[in-house]
A tleap script that builds the chain and sets N, CA, C and O, in Angstrom:
source leaprc.protein.ff14SB
mol = sequence {
  NMET ALA LYS GLN GLN THR PHE GLY ASP LYS
  SER LYS LYS GLY SER GLY PRO GLN LYS ILE
  ASN VAL LYS VAL VAL LYS GLY TYR ARG SER
  ASP LYS GLY SER ILE LYS PHE LEU GLU ARG
  PHE VAL LYS ILE ASP GLU LEU SER GLN ILE
  ASP SER ILE ASP ILE SER CLYS
}
set mol.1.N position { -76.425 42.783 126.777 }
set mol.1.CA position { -74.686 42.673 127.088 }
set mol.1.C position { -74.767 42.382 128.256 }
set mol.1.O position { -75.891 42.634 128.689 }
set mol.2.N position { -73.841 41.802 129.266 }
set mol.2.CA position { -73.364 41.968 131.021 }
set mol.2.C position { -72.058 43.243 131.717 }
set mol.2.O position { -70.892 43.353 131.336 }
set mol.3.N position { -72.495 43.749 132.393 }
set mol.3.CA position { -71.542 44.301 132.897 }
set mol.3.C position { -70.176 43.621 133.084 }
set mol.3.O position { -69.940 42.568 133.675 }
set mol.4.N position { -69.339 44.439 132.460 }
set mol.4.CA position { -67.178 43.546 132.424 }
set mol.4.C position { -67.369 43.856 133.817 }
set mol.4.O position { -67.808 43.088 134.674 }
set mol.5.N position { -67.027 44.964 133.954 }
set mol.5.CA position { -66.673 45.943 135.745 }
set mol.5.C position { -67.835 45.951 136.549 }
set mol.5.O position { -69.019 46.027 136.220 }
set mol.6.N position { -67.113 45.828 138.047 }
set mol.6.CA position { -68.829 46.536 138.840 }
set mol.6.C position { -68.225 47.600 139.893 }
set mol.6.O position { -67.014 47.500 140.090 }
set mol.7.N position { -68.851 48.501 140.518 }
set mol.7.CA position { -68.246 49.481 141.544 }
set mol.7.C position { -67.261 48.882 142.074 }
set mol.7.O position { -66.295 49.583 142.374 }
set mol.8.N position { -67.223 47.901 142.258 }
set mol.8.CA position { -66.556 46.966 144.112 }
set mol.8.C position { -65.021 46.599 142.971 }
set mol.8.O position { -64.040 46.331 143.664 }
set mol.9.N position { -64.833 46.574 141.980 }
set mol.9.CA position { -63.613 46.300 141.751 }
set mol.9.C position { -63.416 47.840 140.669 }
set mol.9.O position { -62.308 47.808 140.132 }
set mol.10.N position { -63.736 48.334 140.515 }
set mol.10.CA position { -63.122 50.206 140.119 }
set mol.10.C position { -62.501 50.747 141.332 }
set mol.10.O position { -61.435 51.355 141.233 }
set mol.11.N position { -63.277 50.520 142.881 }
set mol.11.CA position { -62.692 50.939 143.859 }
set mol.11.C position { -61.827 50.105 144.091 }
set mol.11.O position { -60.896 50.734 144.594 }
set mol.12.N position { -61.518 48.845 144.014 }
set mol.12.CA position { -59.940 48.377 144.851 }
set mol.12.C position { -59.749 48.884 143.340 }
set mol.12.O position { -60.915 48.987 142.961 }
set mol.13.N position { -59.174 49.144 142.589 }
set mol.13.CA position { -58.552 49.406 141.567 }
set mol.13.C position { -57.407 50.628 141.508 }
set mol.13.O position { -56.342 50.675 140.893 }
set mol.14.N position { -58.028 51.557 142.358 }
set mol.14.CA position { -57.067 52.685 142.929 }
set mol.14.C position { -56.898 52.547 143.701 }
set mol.14.O position { -57.068 53.589 144.335 }
set mol.15.N position { -56.413 51.327 144.636 }
set mol.15.CA position { -55.920 52.259 146.287 }
set mol.15.C position { -54.441 50.667 146.227 }
set mol.15.O position { -54.014 49.537 146.460 }
set mol.16.N position { -54.369 52.302 145.586 }
set mol.16.CA position { -52.285 52.599 145.359 }
set mol.16.C position { -52.204 53.581 147.296 }
set mol.16.O position { -52.981 53.797 148.226 }
set mol.17.N position { -50.667 53.878 146.923 }
set mol.17.CA position { -50.486 54.726 148.004 }
set mol.17.C position { -51.424 55.804 148.380 }
set mol.17.O position { -51.605 56.650 147.505 }
set mol.18.N position { -52.128 55.973 149.618 }
set mol.18.CA position { -52.815 56.786 149.895 }
set mol.18.C position { -52.224 58.692 150.380 }
set mol.18.O position { -51.352 59.017 151.186 }
set mol.19.N position { -52.598 59.067 150.016 }
set mol.19.CA position { -52.103 61.011 150.342 }
set mol.19.C position { -53.301 61.874 150.822 }
set mol.19.O position { -54.421 61.879 150.310 }
set mol.20.N position { -52.954 62.483 151.711 }
set mol.20.CA position { -53.094 63.569 152.640 }
set mol.20.C position { -53.351 64.533 151.907 }
set mol.20.O position { -52.463 65.063 151.240 }
set mol.21.N position { -54.953 65.064 151.878 }
set mol.21.CA position { -55.290 66.783 151.838 }
set mol.21.C position { -55.206 67.719 152.816 }
set mol.21.O position { -55.722 67.867 153.923 }
set mol.22.N position { -54.396 68.344 152.113 }
set mol.22.CA position { -53.807 69.712 153.500 }
set mol.22.C position { -53.857 70.764 153.296 }
set mol.22.O position { -52.831 71.283 152.856 }
set mol.23.N position { -55.046 71.601 153.506 }
set mol.23.CA position { -54.995 72.816 152.880 }
set mol.23.C position { -54.069 74.074 153.499 }
set mol.23.O position { -54.415 74.612 154.551 }
set mol.24.N position { -53.131 74.411 152.933 }
set mol.24.CA position { -52.421 75.831 153.802 }
set mol.24.C position { -52.383 76.962 153.190 }
set mol.24.O position { -52.684 77.196 152.020 }
set mol.25.N position { -51.887 77.894 154.254 }
set mol.25.CA position { -52.971 79.093 154.428 }
set mol.25.C position { -51.454 79.890 154.616 }
set mol.25.O position { -50.816 79.375 155.534 }
set mol.26.N position { -50.794 80.942 154.001 }
set mol.26.CA position { -50.034 81.359 154.157 }
set mol.26.C position { -50.217 83.180 154.352 }
set mol.26.O position { -50.220 83.707 153.239 }
set mol.27.N position { -50.327 83.949 155.218 }
set mol.27.CA position { -50.316 85.229 155.539 }
set mol.27.C position { -49.117 85.868 154.951 }
set mol.27.O position { -48.030 85.547 155.433 }
set mol.28.N position { -49.155 86.811 153.883 }
set mol.28.CA position { -47.979 88.202 153.497 }
set mol.28.C position { -48.338 89.593 153.403 }
set mol.28.O position { -49.408 90.089 153.052 }
set mol.29.N position { -47.699 89.919 153.625 }
set mol.29.CA position { -47.697 91.469 152.982 }
set mol.29.C position { -47.932 91.704 152.102 }
set mol.29.O position { -47.363 91.168 151.152 }
set mol.30.N position { -48.816 92.555 151.946 }
set mol.30.CA position { -48.895 93.425 150.169 }
set mol.30.C position { -47.547 94.809 149.954 }
set mol.30.O position { -46.871 95.279 150.869 }
set mol.31.N position { -47.508 95.051 149.028 }
set mol.31.CA position { -47.106 96.090 148.826 }
set mol.31.C position { -47.151 97.775 149.808 }
set mol.31.O position { -46.371 98.573 150.327 }
set mol.32.N position { -48.583 97.574 149.596 }
set mol.32.CA position { -49.385 98.274 149.595 }
set mol.32.C position { -49.203 98.766 151.436 }
set mol.32.O position { -49.529 99.828 151.965 }
set mol.33.N position { -48.616 97.628 152.009 }
set mol.33.CA position { -48.981 97.610 153.580 }
set mol.33.C position { -50.265 96.146 154.082 }
set mol.33.O position { -50.072 95.590 155.163 }
set mol.34.N position { -50.913 95.899 153.599 }
set mol.34.CA position { -51.879 95.177 153.578 }
set mol.34.C position { -51.684 93.939 153.488 }
set mol.34.O position { -50.800 93.546 152.728 }
set mol.35.N position { -52.878 92.515 154.645 }
set mol.35.CA position { -52.052 91.164 154.727 }
set mol.35.C position { -52.507 90.556 153.655 }
set mol.35.O position { -53.451 91.316 153.434 }
set mol.36.N position { -52.543 90.046 153.112 }
set mol.36.CA position { -53.018 89.497 151.786 }
set mol.36.C position { -52.948 87.335 152.464 }
set mol.36.O position { -52.419 86.731 153.398 }
set mol.37.N position { -53.520 87.103 151.689 }
set mol.37.CA position { -53.256 85.401 151.907 }
set mol.37.C position { -53.109 84.545 151.173 }
set mol.37.O position { -52.999 85.098 150.079 }
set mol.38.N position { -53.014 83.314 151.018 }
set mol.38.CA position { -52.394 82.579 149.948 }
set mol.38.C position { -53.065 80.969 149.927 }
set mol.38.O position { -52.469 80.092 150.553 }
set mol.39.N position { -53.493 80.859 149.673 }
set mol.39.CA position { -54.518 79.414 149.905 }
set mol.39.C position { -54.217 78.202 149.118 }
set mol.39.O position { -54.482 78.336 147.924 }
set mol.40.N position { -53.737 77.056 149.462 }
set mol.40.CA position { -53.349 76.444 148.373 }
set mol.40.C position { -53.955 74.495 148.941 }
set mol.40.O position { -54.223 74.404 150.139 }
set mol.41.N position { -54.053 73.661 148.403 }
set mol.41.CA position { -54.838 72.319 148.789 }
set mol.41.C position { -52.994 71.685 148.253 }
set mol.41.O position { -52.538 71.990 147.151 }
set mol.42.N position { -52.400 71.037 149.012 }
set mol.42.CA position { -51.308 70.061 148.568 }
set mol.42.C position { -51.529 68.538 148.853 }
set mol.42.O position { -52.459 68.363 149.641 }
set mol.43.N position { -51.064 67.657 148.523 }
set mol.43.CA position { -51.479 65.998 149.019 }
set mol.43.C position { -49.533 65.533 149.934 }
set mol.43.O position { -48.393 65.365 149.501 }
set mol.44.N position { -49.954 65.520 150.799 }
set mol.44.CA position { -48.586 64.260 151.418 }
set mol.44.C position { -48.463 63.249 151.554 }
set mol.44.O position { -49.423 62.485 151.445 }
set mol.45.N position { -47.416 62.885 151.805 }
set mol.45.CA position { -48.017 60.980 152.491 }
set mol.45.C position { -48.595 61.283 153.962 }
set mol.45.O position { -49.728 61.032 154.372 }
set mol.46.N position { -47.193 62.076 154.866 }
set mol.46.CA position { -47.594 61.678 156.053 }
set mol.46.C position { -47.144 63.119 156.506 }
set mol.46.O position { -46.403 63.972 156.018 }
set mol.47.N position { -48.199 62.988 158.081 }
set mol.47.CA position { -48.594 64.312 159.034 }
set mol.47.C position { -46.805 65.255 159.336 }
set mol.47.O position { -46.507 66.436 159.517 }
set mol.48.N position { -46.156 64.206 159.268 }
set mol.48.CA position { -44.994 64.712 159.876 }
set mol.48.C position { -44.266 65.866 158.926 }
set mol.48.O position { -43.285 66.573 159.160 }
set mol.49.N position { -44.950 65.797 158.003 }
set mol.49.CA position { -44.144 67.042 156.306 }
set mol.49.C position { -44.624 67.833 156.418 }
set mol.49.O position { -44.425 68.808 155.694 }
set mol.50.N position { -45.610 67.819 157.500 }
set mol.50.CA position { -46.238 69.346 157.566 }
set mol.50.C position { -45.588 70.723 157.260 }
set mol.50.O position { -45.684 71.679 156.491 }
set mol.51.N position { -44.771 70.196 158.462 }
set mol.51.CA position { -43.776 71.665 158.642 }
set mol.51.C position { -42.484 72.122 157.341 }
set mol.51.O position { -41.977 73.243 157.297 }
set mol.52.N position { -42.156 71.045 156.419 }
set mol.52.CA position { -41.321 71.183 155.663 }
set mol.52.C position { -42.132 71.595 154.223 }
set mol.52.O position { -41.506 71.682 153.167 }
set mol.53.N position { -43.676 71.850 154.308 }
set mol.53.CA position { -44.476 72.520 152.883 }
set mol.53.C position { -43.808 73.896 153.095 }
set mol.53.O position { -43.609 74.523 154.135 }
set mol.54.N position { -43.393 74.314 151.238 }
set mol.54.CA position { -43.541 76.285 151.451 }
set mol.54.C position { -44.252 76.559 150.168 }
set mol.54.O position { -44.452 75.830 149.197 }
set mol.55.N position { -44.435 77.246 150.304 }
set mol.55.CA position { -45.450 77.359 148.803 }
set mol.55.C position { -44.932 79.225 148.860 }
set mol.55.O position { -44.747 79.756 149.956 }
set mol.56.N position { -44.811 79.775 147.947 }
set mol.56.CA position { -45.054 80.928 147.338 }
set mol.56.C position { -45.581 81.526 146.315 }
set mol.56.O position { -45.525 80.863 145.279 }
set mol.57.N position { -46.240 82.889 146.210 }
set mol.57.CA position { -47.216 83.578 145.749 }
set mol.57.C position { -46.773 83.415 144.230 }
set mol.57.O position { -47.438 83.936 143.334 }
savepdb mol mol.pdb
quit
């Protein structure tokens, strides 16, 4: 049997709006006084949205 879908067809299929992956690191003080960091990966549409990202513990 012939293959129905090629790799090129698969890559063209998912070409919707592109989002940018950004790693956000937030530092905060714990109850004991030590500094801890919270890391998250966030997808955004454009780089101007970086200032408005808010992550919480």
